[in-house]
N, C-alpha and C positions, 0 to 999 in steps of 0.2 A: 847859471844861479849864483844867484847875491848869499855871501856870506849875512850869515843868519847875527842878530846881535845878540849876542847872552850874556846870562850874569855869571856872576865868577863862578860860580855851583853849576852851570850847566855846561860853561864850558870845560869842565874838571871833568862832568859827565862824557862830553863828547871824544876830550882823549882821551880817557880808560877804553869809553865801546871802540874808538878809532883802531886799538896797537888792540885789543880781543878780535875785531873783525880783521883787521888785516892781518894776522896770525892764521886764523879760520877759513879766509879766502882765498889763500895765497898758492892751493892744490887750485884753484877754481881758475884762478887768474893763469899759473900758468897753460894750465889747458886748453884756456882761449888762446893764448901765443901760441901755441905748438900746434895747436887747429888750424889758425889763421897761414901758419910758416908751411905748413902740409897742404895745402892747395896753392895750386897754377890759377894766377890772376881770373883768366875764365872762371873760375867754384868759388869764387868769395863773398858772391852773393848767391841768393834764395836758398839751397840747404842751408849751406855754412854757414849762412844770417841766419838764422832762424837756431841751428845752433848754439849758435854764442849770446840768443837772446833766453835759451833756456839757461844758462850757464849763468848769464844775467840776473832773471831771477830768481834761482837759487841763489847769490851773493844778493839780494832786496831779503830773502825768509833768513840771512843768517844775519842780518845786520837789525832785525826786528827780533829775532831771538835771541840773540846779544845783547840787544839794550833789555828785553826784560830780565835775562841772568844777572845783567852787572845794577838789575834797579834791586833785583832783590836781596843782593848780596847785602845791600845800605847804602848806594851808591847816595840815590836820592828817597 
């Protein structure tokens, strides 16, 4: 994905949200890498792939929730 051109205010919001999202998603990312580490090569795709996708969807939801929360705080 190309880097978006942001105004200074948008960049500040993006950095605030990124920091909050990274903190909120740390356990999800840990769960993904631990899941992958626990699987032999023959089990990396299929069911495991869908488990990873489910976690990715949770992360996406946290990005949306965090953005809304940050905006309510008065960031933008």
